[in-house]
C-alpha positions, 0 to 999 in steps of 0.5 A: 907531486902526482895528480889524481882525480876521484869521481864519485856520486857521494861526498861530504857534506852528504852523509852515509857509508859511500860519502865517508869512504870516498872522503877518507880515500881522498884525505888519505891520498892527500896526506900521502902527497898526492895532489887530489881533486874530486868531482861529485854532484851538488850535495843532495843525498839522501833527501833527493833535494839540493842542499840549501847552500848549493841551490841555484848553482850549476857548478861549485868549486872549492878547496877543502883540506887541500883537496879541490872539489868540483860539484856538478849539477844534476837533477836531484831525486830520490823518487821510487819512480825508476825513470826519475832515478834514471834521469838523475843518473843521466843528468850527472853523466851529462855534467861529467861529459861537459866537464871532460870537454873543458877541463884537463883530466889527470892521468890517474882517475879513481871511479866509484861504482855504483851507480853503474851508468855513471861509472860507465860514462867515466870509463867510456869517455876517459879510456886512454892508453895514457891514462890509468883508470882505477874502478872502485867497486863497492857493490855488485850491480846489477846482481845486487839489484836483482837480489833486492828485487829492483830488477828482473832478468830481462833485456834491461838487466842484460844491458846492465850486465854488458855495461858492468863488464865494459867497466871491468874490461876497461879498468886498469885496476879494480878495487873490490870491497869484498872477497866476493866482488874480487872473485866475481870480477876475476872469474869474468876477466882473469887478467884484470888486476883486482885488489881487495880494498875494504871500507876501513874508517879513519878516525880517532875513537872517542873515549869509551863509556864504562856503562853498568851491565846490571840494567834490565833491558838491552839498549839496541841501536841502529844508525844509518840509512833508513832504506828498503835494503835495511828493512828497519820498518819491518824490524820494528814490527818483528822485534821482541821487546820483552828485554829490549829497547830500540833506538834509531838514528838516520834518514831515508825512504822508510823514515816516515813509516817508522815515525808513524809506527812509533806514534801508533804503538806508544807502548813499544820502547822505540825511539827515533832520534833523527840525523846527527853528524858523524862525530856526534853519532860516534859519541851517542853510540857509546851509550848503547849496549849493542848495535844491529846491522840488518839487511832485508836480504843477503846481497852477494858481494855486500859487506856493510862498512858499519862492521869496521866502523862499529868495531873501531868504536868498540861496539858489539854488533848483532849482524842480521845480513848473512854472507861475507859480513856474517863471516867477518863478525864470526871470524873476529868475534865481534858480536852475534849473528842471525840468519837474514830474514828470520826474525824468530831466530833473531829474537832467540839470539837476543834472548841469549845475550847476557847483560854481564857480557856487555862490559867495558873490557869486551868493548876494549877487546873489540876496539883492539881487534879493529885497530890491528886488523882494520887499519886504514893506513896500512890498506892505503899503503897497499893501494899506493902500489897500484896507483 
């Protein structure tokens, strides 16, 4: 049985796409008879506070689903202050270095990036001719940060670019979650082995609900991180509610602003439901007609994993983020698209949606597309070649 280590900044019981992605990867490899271990911080995302059951601990070791999990200390923070976030990343990096000094590291290591600085710590300290380093790139930093307005092209940005390229250069294999990521890395380092590895989900879809399509209003739902990149607060302010009710699930930086907006505008059909476990959320989502996947700005290299998850649920989607994600929704006929940032166009698209099209048959069609084209097990078999 071959040992493999996964190093990630996000892992259950934390919620979100990154946590789910790494959990499915770990479970998939374990089922393929790998001896899997995971290094991750003490759970703190997205609240920026160590979860109550882990408070006061500097490290925590457990065996869950036959996977050994090492949870290391970090200075937890979700502060908007750049220095606080930077210190949080450095603190986890220091814990990783300490772990490397006192523990035997397997010959095959999968490193999650971003965070870029944490990935750099792993690539720098674990590089060895005897060790295979697989870099799993889910977003292109620092490019994504530049497009989000978090960075400016200055000395710090150039330093992050050097760190990014060091990571690619020292990886034996790079897994990219979009064609744009693969193209970017291949252009920089043509000899680096780069493999498309999308964030396909691995769960048994719940039984779909046969909802009546004769109701007057479309029930639109968003579920996920309520952060700056998603722009849900701005979405609340710009939607046309004449034939729409909007339901929100999740948590994040904009949560309080959204709740206050709802309180200040009680006449609007907006409901905030808070957080649910993933299994609970899947069942709840089946009550709605359409889900929306927004990005405030088109981000090069980004393909939201919600596309694949909602398709597996058979849930039609309204994609409002542009780029490769939009191309996927169009190519597989998974729903509707609107140009990111253009709320007039978004509302016009919503007005064209016919209630008669929101049927169980259409949901089944979308689910069958996902089962055929977004198959986690087939993708994992391809990954096995590189491990």
